[in-house]
Structures are given as C-alpha cells and as structure tokens.
C-alpha positions in Angstrom: -2.8 -24.2 -15.8 -3.1 -20.5 -15.0 -0.4 -17.9 -15.4 1.2 -16.4 -12.3 0.0 -12.9 -11.5 3.2 -10.9 -11.2 2.3 -7.4 -12.3 -0.3 -5.0 -10.9 -1.6 -2.5 -13.3 -2.1 0.8 -11.5 -3.9 2.9 -14.2 -6.6 1.9 -16.5 -9.0 3.6 -19.0 -12.2 1.5 -19.1 -13.4 -1.2 -16.8 -15.1 -2.8 -19.8 -11.7 -3.8 -21.1 -11.1 -6.0 -18.0 -12.2 -9.4 -16.9 -13.9 -9.1 -13.5 -13.7 -12.1 -11.1 -16.1 -11.9 -8.2 -15.7 -15.2 -6.4 -13.1 -17.9 -5.4 -15.2 -20.5 -7.3 -15.0 -18.3 -10.5 -11.2 -17.9 -10.0 -10.7 -21.6 -9.7 -12.9 -22.4 -12.7 -11.0 -19.9 -14.9 -7.7 -21.1 -13.6 -8.4 -24.8 -14.1 -8.2 -25.8 -10.5 -11.6 -27.2 -10.2 -14.2 -26.6 -7.5 -12.7 -25.0 -4.3 -13.0 -26.9 -1.0 -14.2 -23.7 0.7 -16.3 -21.1 -1.1 -14.7 -18.0 0.5 -11.0 -18.9 0.7 -8.4 -20.5 -1.5 -4.8 -21.5 -1.2 -2.6 -22.3 -4.1 1.1 -23.4 -4.2 3.0 -21.4 -6.8 5.1 -24.4 -7.7 1.9 -26.0 -9.2 1.4 -23.1 -11.6 3.0 -23.4 -15.0 4.1 -20.4 -17.0 2.0 -19.5 -20.0 2.9 -17.8 -23.3 -0.6 -16.5 -24.0 -1.3 -12.8 -24.3 -1.6 -10.7 -21.1 -5.1 -10.4 -19.7 -6.1 -7.5 -17.4 -8.3 -8.6 -14.5 -10.2 -7.1 -11.6 -10.4 -9.4 -8.6 -13.1 -8.6 -6.1 -11.4 -10.4 -3.1 -8.3 -10.1 -1.0 -5.0 -11.5 -2.5 -1.8 -12.3 -0.7 1.3 -13.6 -2.5 4.3 -15.1 -0.6 7.0 -15.9 -3.2 10.6 -16.4 -3.8 12.8 -17.0 -6.9 15.0 -20.1 -6.6 17.8 -18.5 -8.6 18.1 -15.8 -5.9 16.7 -12.9 -7.9 13.5 -11.1 -7.5 12.4 -8.7 -10.2 9.5 -6.2 -10.5 9.3 -4.3 -13.7 12.9 -3.5 -14.7 14.4 -3.5 -11.2 15.8 -6.2 -8.9 15.1 -6.0 -5.2 17.0 -7.2 -2.1 15.9 -9.7 0.5 15.7 -12.5 -2.1 14.7 -15.0 0.6 11.1 -14.0 -0.1 8.7 -11.2 -0.9 5.1 -10.7 0.4 2.6 -8.8 -1.7 -1.0 -7.8 -0.8 -3.9 -6.7 -2.9 -7.4 -5.5 -1.8 -10.6 -6.2 -3.6 -11.1 -4.2 -6.8 -7.4 -3.8 -7.6 -6.3 -4.6 -11.1 -3.8 -7.3 -12.0 -2.4 -8.4 -15.3 -1.2 -11.8 -16.3 2.3 -11.3 -17.8 3.7 -13.0 -20.8 5.3 -16.4 -20.1 9.0 -16.5 -19.1 11.5 -19.1 -18.0 11.6 -17.6 -14.5 9.9 -19.8 -11.9 8.6 -18.9 -8.5 8.0 -20.8 -5.3 5.6 -19.9 -2.6 1.9 -19.5 -1.8 -1.1 -17.7 -3.3 -3.8 -17.0 -0.7 -7.2 -15.5 -1.7 -10.2 -14.8 0.5 -13.5 -13.0 0.0 -14.6 -10.2 2.4 -17.7 -12.3 3.3 -15.3 -14.7 5.1 -14.5 -12.0 7.8 -17.5 -9.7 7.5 -19.1 -10.7 10.9 -15.7 -10.9 12.7 -13.5 -8.2 14.3 -11.1 -8.6 11.3 -13.8 -7.5 9.0 -13.8 -4.1 10.7 -10.0 -3.7 11.2 -8.7 -5.1 7.9 -8.9 -1.6 6.4 -6.3 -0.5 9.0 -3.7 -2.7 7.2 -2.6 -0.1 4.7 -0.2 -2.5 2.9 -3.2 -3.9 1.0 -3.0 -0.8 -1.2 0.8 -0.5 -1.5 2.3 -0.6 -4.9 3.9 -3.8 -6.1 7.5 -2.5 -5.7 6.6 -1.7 -2.1 6.2 -5.4 -1.2 7.4 -6.8 2.1 10.9 -8.3 1.9 11.2 -11.3 4.3 14.1 -12.8 6.1 14.3 -16.6 6.3 13.0 -16.5 9.9 10.1 -14.3 9.0 9.3 -16.4 6.0 9.3 -19.6 8.0 6.9 -18.1 10.6 4.4 -17.0 7.9 4.6 -20.3 6.0 3.8 -22.1 9.3 0.6 -20.1 9.5 -0.2 -20.8 5.8 0.3 -24.5 6.4 -2.2 -24.2 9.3 -4.6 -22.6 6.9 -4.0 -25.3 4.3 -4.7 -28.0 6.9 -8.0 -26.3 7.9 -8.8 -25.8 4.2 -8.5 -29.5 3.6 -10.7 -30.3 6.6 -14.4 -30.8 6.2 -16.3 -27.6 6.8 -18.1 -27.4 10.2 -19.5 -24.7 12.4 -16.0 -23.8 13.6 -14.3 -23.6 10.2 -14.9 -19.9 9.6 -13.8 -19.0 13.2 -10.6 -20.9 12.8 -9.8 -19.4 9.3 -10.4 -15.9 10.6 -8.1 -16.5 13.5 -5.3 -17.7 11.2 -5.8 -14.7 8.9 -5.7 -12.2 11.7 -2.4 -13.8 13.0 -0.9 -13.7 9.6 -1.8 -10.0 9.1 -0.5 -9.0 12.5 2.9 -10.6 11.9 3.0 -9.0 8.4 2.3 -5.6 10.0 5.2 -6.2 12.5 7.5 -7.2 9.7 6.6 -4.2 7.6 7.5 -1.9 10.5 10.8 -3.8 10.8 11.5 -3.1 7.1 10.9 0.6 7.5 13.8 0.5 10.0 16.2 -1.9 8.3 15.9 -0.3 4.8 17.2 3.0 6.1 19.1 4.2 3.0 16.1 3.8 0.8 13.9 5.5 3.4 16.3 8.4 3.9 16.3 8.9 0.1 12.5 9.0 0.2 12.4 11.5 3.0 14.9 13.7 1.2 12.8 13.6 -2.0 9.8 14.6 0.1 11.6 17.5 1.8 12.9 18.8 -1.6 9.5 18.6 -3.2 7.8 20.4 -0.4 10.5 23.1 -0.2 10.3 23.7 -4.0 6.5 23.7 -4.0 6.2 26.5 -1.4 9.3 28.4 -2.5 8.2 28.6 -6.1 4.7 29.7 -5.2 3.1 26.6 -6.7 0.2 27.1 -4.3 -1.0 30.1 -6.3 -1.2 27.9 -9.4 -2.1 24.4 -8.1 -3.6 25.0 -4.6 -2.6 23.0 -1.6 -0.9 19.7 -2.6 -2.9 16.5 -1.6 -1.3 13.4 -0.2 -2.1 11.6 -3.5 -0.5 14.4 -5.6 2.6 14.4 -3.4 2.9 10.6 -3.5 2.7 10.7 -7.3 5.6 13.1 -7.5 8.0 10.7 -5.7 6.5 7.5 -7.2 5.1 5.8 -4.1 1.6 4.9 -3.0 0.0 7.2 -0.5 -0.4 4.6 2.3 3.2 3.4 1.9 4.4 7.0 2.2 2.4 7.7 5.3 3.4 4.5 7.0 7.0 5.0 6.3 6.9 8.6 7.5 5.2 7.5 10.7 8.1 5.0 11.3 10.8 7.7 10.6 9.2 10.9 12.0 6.2 9.9 14.0 4.0 11.9 11.6 1.7 11.0 8.7 2.2 12.6 5.3 -0.6 15.0 6.0 0.9 16.0 9.3 4.3 16.4 7.8 2.9 18.6 5.0 1.1 20.8 7.5 4.3 21.2 9.5 6.2 22.3 6.4 3.4 24.6 5.4 3.3 26.3 8.9 7.1 26.8 8.8 6.8 28.5 5.4 3.8 30.6 6.7 5.9 31.7 9.7 8.7 32.8 7.4 6.4 34.8 5.2 4.5 36.4 8.1 7.8 37.6 9.7 9.7 38.7 6.6 7.3 40.2 4.0 4.6 42.8 4.0 1.9 40.8 2.2 -1.5 40.7 4.0 -2.5 37.5 5.8 -5.0 36.8 3.0 -2.4 37.2 0.3 -0.1 34.8 2.2 -2.9 32.3 2.5 -3.6 32.4 -1.3 0.2 32.2 -2.0 0.4 29.0 0.1 -2.5 27.5 -1.8 -5.5 28.1 0.4 -8.8 28.9 -1.3 -10.1 30.8 1.7 -8.0 32.8 4.2 -10.3 31.5 7.0 -9.0 27.9 6.4 -5.4 29.2 6.7 -6.2 31.0 9.9 -7.8 27.9 11.4 -5.0 25.6 10.5 -2.3 28.1 11.7 -4.0 28.6 15.1 -4.5 24.9 15.6 -0.7 24.3 15.1 0.7 27.4 17.0 -2.1 28.5 19.4 -1.8 31.9 17.7 -3.6 33.5 14.8 -1.4 34.6 11.9 -2.0 38.2 12.9 -1.0 37.5 16.5 2.1 35.7 15.3 3.1 38.6 13.1 2.5 41.1 15.9 5.0 39.2 18.1 7.8 40.5 15.9 6.9 44.1 16.4 
C-alpha cells in the first residue's frame, strides 16, 4: 500500500532527483491500487492507505491533487506546528508541484484523496477558469480549515464523484465529473474567503508583518541596493506563498499585494517629494526604479499628477 503524501517540498535542486508521475494510471500502478476505473480521475479513501516506514521519495505529479483529511485524535500537524479547526483540512496542489512521501508514523488520517488530469476539463469552462483558483498554489500550511458543516458539504460532493466514478463510462461521464469538480471548487473558494475573515488574529499579524517590512524597505533605502521588491520577494520575507498573500490582502483591504505595495510606495514618494531637495530622478532611484520614466508613469497613474506637479503644489 502507498504512503500518505503529507509534506510538500517547495524547493528542489535537480528534477532528475525526482520521480515524475504523468497519469492517474501510473499513480495507481506505483501505489498498488490496480487499474483505475477512469483514466483521467481517481478517488482514494485515506483510511485505505497504510503508513510505510520506507525512505522518503520526492515526486512530481503532473495532475491536480486535492486532499480532504482529518486526524481522529483531534490534532493536525504540518511540519513542527499544530493548526486549529481539527475537524478537517483541505489541501490543493496543481500539476508540476513537488510532494514527498514522509517516513512512516503511528498517526493515521481519515478523508479523501482526489486526483484529476487537466485533460479531464480541457474542453470545458473549468479548464479555462481553474487557474483563477489561487489556492492550488498555496503552501501546505495555508490549507483550508473546515468546520463540520463545511466538511459534510464537501464530502457529499466527493461521494457523488465516487458514485459517478464507479458507474460505467458513457458519453455523459466527463460532463458530470466536470460539474461535480466545479461545484467542489466553488464551495472551496467560498470557504477560503470565510477563513480569511474568521482567522482574524493570524491575518492581522500577517498584515502587520507586511506593513513593517514595507516601511523598513523604503525607510532604509533598500531600493537603491535591491530595486523594487517583487511580490515573490515580499512573500518570501514573511513566509507565505504569493497567491495566499494577495488573496488574504484582498479580503482585508480590497487590494492585491501589488496594489498595496504601490500604495505604500506612492506614500513614501509623496513624503520625499515634499520634504527633501533630491531631484525627481534621484528619488526614483532611491525608491528602486531603474528608470525615472517608470516612476513618473506610476506616480501619475495613482495621483493624476506628475511628481514635479505634486512637488510644485507645496510651493
């Protein structure tokens, strides 16, 4: 029996060191589950997976993965930290992400493991919109924490998928599967937005870290040394994934990370333009712009004034 995939490796050195799994059939064969009943989708109950004491194996899975799990003893642990909402946790992975089979342990999980290939939805609306579900690229510790009611609702959809999976394939099979998947993802999106609201202390801490980092970055003239901070760079500094950061900021402030960074940058630019005698070009370089023209364009788009016009308003 296969090991349970409970740790996502975020950094790797060489893809040659990883086992690449391209299809549901290949996953089933390697896991010992036999031939799948549908070539493009698979559904496994975690209760049927027995822990293994073999060495960890790093793998690249070229299909979508959804894990809905809970720990019967009431504890849910990722890495070295326990998380709340022990009723259940939902984790998403997009094709090409890396997972690692952990060493065996006595801890057992209950739940579902859903996998599906992008070919299943390629010719459907979901094939075009699935990239809009940013949670497929969240980090493992940014999983969706489910209440009992939410978990029951999603399990109901999974049971419908299971029933369809065990039905002989006909010309409607793919249509029905795509409909169930779309409903599952829409509910997941709703529940994630609920989590951004109900986990307010954690979110406030994240916002404070972000504000502190941006203030320090511009106050210490890091722009001269490092240039403008990217969303990825910023997310790395506060240990979250870029998509999770932007989604949580939208829920709190109505702005994406990029928009929030621009707002802070413009505030700092206004301060410099009104208090010091550096030229507009010198201020642009100090803030991290490679070209003053780029600074002028951004400033005017946010304030309807050029930097020079803004400075003149104080005289």
